TIKOLVO-266130 format. One line per 2 residues: number of its first residue (from 1); their letters; for each residue x, y, z of C-alpha. Coordinates in pm, 1 decimal. Each point is the difference from the previous one (the first is absolute). Layout:
NUM> a> X:Y:Z  ...
This chain:
1> ll> 0.0:0.0:0.0  278.3:243.6:87.2
3> ia> 178.8:-77.1:-325.5  -314.0:107.1:-186.4
5> ii> -31.0:320.1:205.9  365.1:103.5:39.5
7> gp> 154.3:-189.0:-288.1  269.9:-265.2:-0.5
9> gv> 308.7:80.9:198.2  165.5:-11.5:337.9
11> fa> -235.4:256.8:155.6  -304.2:-224.9:-52.8
13> gv> 184.0:-288.9:164.9  107.4:210.3:297.1
15> ia> -354.6:129.6:51.4  -146.0:-352.4:-25.3
17> ia> 243.8:-138.9:256.2  -46.5:302.3:228.3
19> ir> -379.9:-27.9:2.2  12.5:-367.7:87.3
21> si> 273.1:47.0:262.6  -168.7:292.7:173.3
23> gf> -325.2:-190.8:35.0  174.4:-313.9:124.7
25> ca> 215.2:188.2:252.6  -293.0:210.0:122.8
27> kl> -210.6:-309.7:66.8  274.8:-178.2:192.4
29> ly> 93.2:310.9:199.4  -364.5:56.6:88.1
31> ea> -12.1:-353.3:139.0  324.6:58.9:193.2
33> ie> -142.0:319.0:152.0  -314.6:-186.0:106.7
35> ei> 212.8:-257.6:184.4  211.7:242.0:206.9
37> dh> 10.9:-20.5:377.6  -243.7:270.6:110.4
39> sq> 134.3:4.9:355.1  317.0:171.1:-125.1
41> ve> -206.0:263.0:-179.3  -214.9:54.4:310.5
43> ai> 309.2:32.3:220.2  153.0:264.7:-226.1
45> ta> -332.9:183.4:-23.4  -29.5:-4.0:381.6
47> tg> 326.6:192.2:27.1  -157.9:289.6:-189.3
49> as> 168.9:-65.8:-333.2  -134.1:166.6:-313.6
51> rw> -147.9:-200.4:-288.0  328.7:21.0:-189.6
53> qv> 196.7:-121.2:300.8  -241.5:-289.8:49.5
55> ma> 43.4:-94.0:-363.2  379.7:44.2:3.2
57> fg> 65.6:-184.3:326.1  -296.9:-234.5:38.7
59> iv> -114.7:-108.5:-344.0  293.4:34.8:-241.3
61> pq> 246.1:-211.6:203.9  -254.0:-281.8:6.7
63> il> -68.2:1.8:-374.2  355.1:75.0:-116.2
65> pa> 105.7:-367.9:-22.7  -316.1:-82.4:-196.3
67> fa> 57.3:297.5:-229.5  361.1:-97.8:-67.3
69> gv> -101.0:-359.1:-67.9  -277.3:102.7:-238.4
71> av> 226.7:249.2:-178.8  272.1:-259.4:-57.1
73> fr> -255.1:-260.6:-107.4  -161.2:241.7:-246.9
75> wd> 341.5:107.2:-134.9  79.7:-363.6:-70.8
77> in> -332.4:-48.5:-179.5  39.1:324.8:-197.2
79> ir> 330.1:-114.9:-148.3  -170.9:-309.0:-138.1
81> es> -307.2:190.8:-118.5  210.1:254.3:-187.7
83> tv> 131.3:-271.3:-230.6  -346.4:-132.1:-76.1
85> lg> -136.0:350.0:-62.8  287.9:65.8:-237.7
87> lv> -96.0:-305.9:-201.5  -344.6:148.7:-63.3
89> ga> 131.1:339.3:-106.8  57.2:199.4:316.4
91> gg> 372.4:50.6:-63.4  308.5:-106.4:188.2
93> ig> 195.8:-321.3:-26.9  -312.4:-200.1:-87.1
95> lq> -44.3:210.5:-313.6  362.5:-68.7:-94.3
97> ls> -62.9:-370.4:53.9  -309.2:10.8:-219.1
99> ss> 187.7:183.3:-276.4  286.1:-248.9:13.0
101> ln> -241.8:-291.9:-15.3  -172.0:150.8:-304.1
103> vl> 325.2:15.5:-199.3  125.7:-335.1:134.9
105> aw> 313.1:153.1:153.4  64.7:-297.6:226.9
107> pq> 330.5:120.2:151.8  -168.4:326.5:98.5
109> vs> -304.5:-188.6:134.7  232.1:-216.6:209.7
111> li> 179.4:303.2:139.6  -325.7:178.7:84.2
113> ll> -137.5:-309.8:172.7  324.4:-31.3:194.3
115> vi> -23.1:364.8:109.6  -362.7:-50.3:105.7
117> ll> 92.4:-313.4:193.6  289.0:179.9:167.4
119> av> -223.1:295.0:94.7  -261.7:-233.0:148.5
121> vi> 259.6:-200.6:194.9  164.7:315.6:136.4
123> se> -335.4:151.8:94.9  -100.9:-324.4:170.2
125> wv> 328.7:-6.6:194.2  -36.3:364.5:108.6
127> sa> -363.3:-63.8:88.9  92.7:-300.0:215.9
129> kv> 275.6:195.8:176.8  -229.0:294.0:75.8
131> rg> -281.6:-226.2:119.0  248.6:-187.4:219.1
133> ai> 124.2:325.4:150.8  -353.8:115.3:74.3
135> i> -116.5:-323.2:159.4
């Protein structure tokens, strides 16, 4: 749909990934906020803290691990989605792969697939390290 509205290119792919990621992250963060320990919020409120202080010292520290986990998870997914979106005309390395496949440039196809595999493996490794540090 975005390719029809914006036209083929990287911008359409970025917007498509951003829309999906924002919705996904918002839903998971909403659930994390619902599950916070309200006794901490009540204790900070009882000290006379402002709304911003309650949020900064009572809510944010409780949802920060969930936010970091969701952000890393979404980043990992976005790397994979960007390749698929490129194959359908949204630009990026997937578009290069599609072009190389169309002209049967097998050495170039092999190199692009290797780069994609390397990017996915590196992102998975970074994702695992960050998740391990958070938990």
